[in-house]
Each structure stands twice: as structure tokens, then as C-alpha cells.
VMD Tcl script that draws the C-alpha trace (Angstrom):
set ca {
  {-0.36 0.85 -0.48}
  {0.91 3.50 -1.42}
  {0.66 5.90 1.91}
  {1.68 9.58 -0.22}
  {1.77 12.42 2.35}
  {2.39 16.06 2.78}
  {2.20 18.56 5.57}
  {0.45 22.65 5.64}
  {1.79 25.07 7.99}
  {-0.56 28.37 8.60}
  {-0.08 31.93 10.79}
  {-2.86 34.39 11.77}
  {-5.83 34.95 10.93}
  {-7.56 33.75 8.06}
  {-8.09 37.10 5.86}
  {-4.17 38.86 7.25}
  {-2.31 35.43 7.70}
  {0.09 33.35 4.82}
  {0.47 29.47 5.10}
  {3.17 27.29 3.68}
  {2.94 23.94 2.43}
  {5.02 20.98 1.48}
  {4.97 17.07 0.04}
  {7.65 15.01 2.18}
  {9.14 13.82 -1.43}
  {10.04 17.34 -1.59}
  {8.99 17.91 -4.65}
  {6.21 20.09 -4.63}
  {6.15 22.92 -2.05}
  {4.46 26.95 -1.91}
  {3.34 30.04 0.00}
  {-0.29 30.50 -0.41}
  {-3.35 32.86 2.07}
  {-6.79 34.43 1.00}
  {-5.43 36.34 -1.27}
  {-4.05 33.50 -3.42}
  {-6.91 31.55 -3.08}
  {-9.99 33.76 -3.48}
  {-9.26 36.39 -4.19}
  {-6.58 35.97 -8.11}
  {-3.77 36.80 -6.18}
  {-0.24 35.39 -7.87}
  {0.55 31.40 -5.69}
  {-1.18 28.79 -4.83}
  {-3.84 27.22 -3.55}
  {-5.32 23.89 -1.56}
  {-8.01 24.15 -5.24}
  {-4.70 23.97 -7.41}
  {-3.33 21.47 -5.78}
  {-6.75 19.22 -5.76}
  {-6.72 20.20 -9.48}
  {-3.04 18.88 -10.40}
  {-3.75 15.37 -8.55}
  {-6.85 15.23 -11.00}
  {-4.99 16.49 -14.30}
  {-2.04 13.87 -13.09}
  {-3.55 10.10 -11.92}
  {-6.60 11.30 -14.85}
  {-3.79 11.54 -17.39}
  {-1.69 8.32 -15.95}
  {-5.22 6.08 -15.16}
  {-6.60 7.06 -19.39}
  {-2.60 5.88 -20.42}
  {-3.31 2.80 -18.51}
  {-6.71 2.33 -20.19}
  {-5.19 2.03 -23.30}
  {-2.32 0.04 -23.14}
  {-4.69 -2.27 -21.75}
  {-6.56 -2.35 -24.96}
  {-4.23 -2.91 -27.05}
  {-3.75 0.66 -28.27}
  {-0.92 2.05 -26.24}
  {-0.78 6.50 -25.77}
  {1.90 8.15 -27.66}
  {-0.01 11.21 -25.79}
  {-2.03 11.91 -23.36}
  {-1.67 15.82 -21.90}
  {-4.55 16.69 -18.83}
  {-5.83 20.04 -17.64}
  {-8.72 20.55 -15.14}
  {-10.06 23.91 -13.54}
  {-11.50 23.30 -9.89}
  {-13.38 25.84 -8.69}
  {-14.44 27.47 -5.52}
  {-17.38 29.19 -4.10}
  {-19.09 31.44 -0.99}
  {-22.45 28.78 -0.84}
  {-24.30 30.95 2.70}
  {-21.21 31.00 4.74}
  {-18.52 29.12 3.39}
  {-16.78 28.08 0.83}
  {-17.53 25.14 -1.46}
  {-15.33 23.42 -4.17}
  {-18.94 23.19 -6.89}
  {-17.08 22.04 -9.87}
  {-14.39 20.54 -11.31}
  {-13.28 20.52 -15.34}
  {-11.20 18.00 -17.43}
  {-9.51 19.34 -20.60}
  {-7.84 15.89 -21.81}
  {-6.40 15.65 -25.23}
  {-4.48 12.59 -26.73}
  {-2.40 10.65 -29.59}
  {-3.02 7.18 -30.29}
  {-2.49 5.35 -32.67}
  {-5.25 3.13 -34.28}
  {-8.78 4.95 -32.08}
  {-11.14 6.32 -33.26}
  {-13.21 9.88 -31.64}
  {-15.53 7.43 -30.09}
  {-13.28 5.39 -28.53}
  {-11.06 7.24 -27.12}
  {-14.49 9.36 -25.51}
  {-15.36 6.33 -24.16}
  {-11.78 4.94 -23.23}
  {-11.78 8.65 -20.82}
  {-14.69 8.49 -19.46}
  {-14.36 5.00 -18.28}
  {-10.61 6.31 -16.49}
  {-12.69 9.61 -15.07}
  {-14.81 6.78 -13.31}
  {-11.48 4.53 -12.66}
  {-8.91 7.38 -10.86}
  {-8.60 7.32 -7.56}
  {-8.96 10.95 -6.76}
  {-11.99 11.24 -9.16}
  {-13.84 8.52 -6.36}
  {-12.27 10.65 -4.10}
  {-15.23 13.34 -5.26}
  {-17.78 11.98 -7.33}
  {-20.71 12.31 -5.62}
  {-19.40 15.47 -4.32}
  {-18.05 17.31 -6.72}
  {-19.76 17.78 -10.39}
  {-16.99 16.56 -12.80}
  {-17.63 17.99 -17.03}
  {-14.88 16.07 -19.21}
  {-14.08 17.01 -22.60}
  {-12.34 14.62 -24.14}
  {-10.41 14.79 -27.99}
  {-7.72 13.02 -30.05}
  {-5.36 15.18 -31.56}
  {-3.61 14.97 -34.39}
}
mol new
graphics top color blue
foreach p $ca { graphics top sphere $p radius 0.5 }
foreach p [lrange $ca 0 end-1] q [lrange $ca 1 end] { graphics top cylinder $p $q radius 0.2 }
display resetview
């Protein structure tokens, strides 16, 4: 069983405070604040990390599914947009938009779209968000 770890520290109040996070591997880390999370200031935020995790996971799941079907991809590129909105007194992640582009020899658009939808359903990050965050998927082959 693989276990990934990360840690975060927040100092101060919500609006004036600041935080930092780091992955145990040392490969990821950064600073974040109320402004980077809710006001579009330069920097990262938890939703960007969720989007990166989802894009990475979906790319791997789609690659694995295509390979298992005998049509290994040359390239899979996924972007994810995680939306957070103020709802009532708090905030909630209200959507994830996934755009997948693939280069796969011997596969048509319909088969690619089906494979991408299956990968979305099977990807562990999708499963963690399923029934809680609405997801949209746009999957297209590129030449």
C-alpha cells in the first residue's frame, strides 16, 4: 500500500494570515494566502493542488486503460480547473472541469471519449470527489 504525505502550516487569521505546504518527497511545496485562494493573487492554493492531482491521476488512468486495450497512447495531456465558490457562510468546491487531449494511433474519437470517461470513473482522485463535486469531461484526440 502506497501512502503519500504532505504538511501545511498556517500563521495568523484568515484574511491576514499566510500558509505554506510541502510534500514529504520535497517535490512540491509553496506558499498560499487568502488572497491567492479567493482573490486571484499570484501564488498557489489548495484547489490548484487538487486540480493538479486530478489531471495527473486521470492522465495515468487513461494511459493504463488504453494500453490494456492494445492501443497505448503516444501522449495524454490533461488540464483540470477546480472551482471554489462562497456558499452561505463558507466556501465549497463546486466543480471540476477536465480537458483531456490524446495522441493515440489506431483509435477513433468515439473510442477515445469512451476510454476517457472510463478512466475518469476509475481514477482514484475522481473516485474521492465523486458524488460530491460535479465533473465535466471534454476528451478529444489530436493528430
